[in-house]
N, C-alpha and C positions, 0 to 999 in steps of 0.2 A: 504494500500500500504506500501511497504518497504521504509524506509528512506535510505539515503546513507550509514550510518554506519552499518545498518543491512545487506545491500547488500555486503559491504566489508567483514564483518565477515563471511557471507555465502560463498563467494568466497574463502576466506582464509581457511575455514574449508574444502571445496571441494578440494582445492589444496593439503592440508595436507593429506587428505584421499587418493587421487590419488597417491601421493608420497609413502605412506605406502604400497599401493597395488602393485606398480611397484617394490619396493624393495623386498617385500615378494614373488612376482612372479618370480623374477630373480634368487633367491637362488635355488629353485628346478630345474630350467632349467640347471644351471651350474652343479649341482650335478648329474643330469641325463646324461649330456654329459660326465662327468668324469666316471660315472658308465658304460656307453657304452664303454668307452676306456678300463676300467678294463675288461669288458666282451670280448672285442676284443683281449686283451692280453692273457687272460685265454683260450679262444677258440683256438687261434692260437697255444699256447704252448701245450694244450691237444691234438690237432690234430697232431702236429708234433712229440710229444714225446710218446704218448700212442696209438693213433688210426690210424694214417696215413698208416702204412704198411698194414693194414687189410681192408681198405675201398676204394670204388671207387673214382675216381677223381672228381665226381660230388659233393661230400661233401664240399670241400672248397668253393664252390659257396654259399652254405647255411651259411657258416661262415662270409660271406660278409654282412649279415643283419645289424649288428651294423653300418657298414660303409654306407650302404644305408640309414639307419635312420638318420645318421649325414648329409648326402647329402640333404635329404628332409628337415631337420630342418634348415640348413643354407640357402637353397633356398627360404624358406618362411619367412625370417626375413624382416619386412617391413621398419623399420627405422634403418639405419646403418650409421656409420661414413664413410667419404670418403674413397674409395678403399677397404673397408672391404668385400664387396661382391666378389671382385676379389681375395682377400686373402683367403676367405672361399673356393672358387672354386679351387684355386691352392693347398691349404692344403688338401682338400678332394681328389683331383686327385693324389697328392703325396702319400697320405696314401694308396690309391688303388694300386699305383705302387709298394710301399714297400711291401704291402701284397702279390701282385702277384709274385714279385721276391722271397720273402721269401718262399712262398708255392711251386712255380714251381721249383726253384733250390733246396730247401730243400727236396722235394719229390723225386727228381731225384738223388741227391748225398748225402744227409745228413739225411737219414731216422733214426729217433730216437736219433739223436745226440743233446744233450743239448747245446753244444757250438754253434750250429747254431740256434736252435729253441728258446732258451730263449732270446738272444739279438734281434732276429727277431721279437719275440712277443712284446718285449718292444718297438721296433721301430714302430710296427703296432699301438700301443696305443698313440704315440706322437701326431698325428694329432688331436686327441680328446682333449689333453691338450692344444694345440695351439688354437683350436676353443673355448674351455672354457675360456681361457684368453681373446680372442678377444670378446667373448660374454659379458663378464663382462665389458670390455671397452665400448662396444656398449650400454650397459645398463646405464653406467654413462653418455655417450654422450646424450642419450635420456632424461636423467634427467637434463641435463645442467651442470654437474659437471666437464666436460672436464678435 
């Protein structure tokens, strides 16, 4: 049988291993969220500046895939600080609204205009940055670092 000191050492070792695993797992998630944001910016800018006049209106729906992935990711977070689930929902909805306005107005009035599409593309990537920051805070919350 284990004595009390061996049990404490085993628990401390398990806690340390769990902490390392949580920290290692959090970094790729945040990087993936930011990569989705960059993809959203690039896809929006490419659509507006290069492709948009020549493609049907169904193509912008496909460009929503990064935003859809973000929505699924935020909806599946199990442990969150207070109000983060609501912030995720509002941020994702705001991102969808900005994207919709950028593509709808840009397609109708600013086809190929960098002055519209570049700032619009950057604004489409902002929700991913916000979610990345919130996700890092949620990770600290889960580890008890508050």
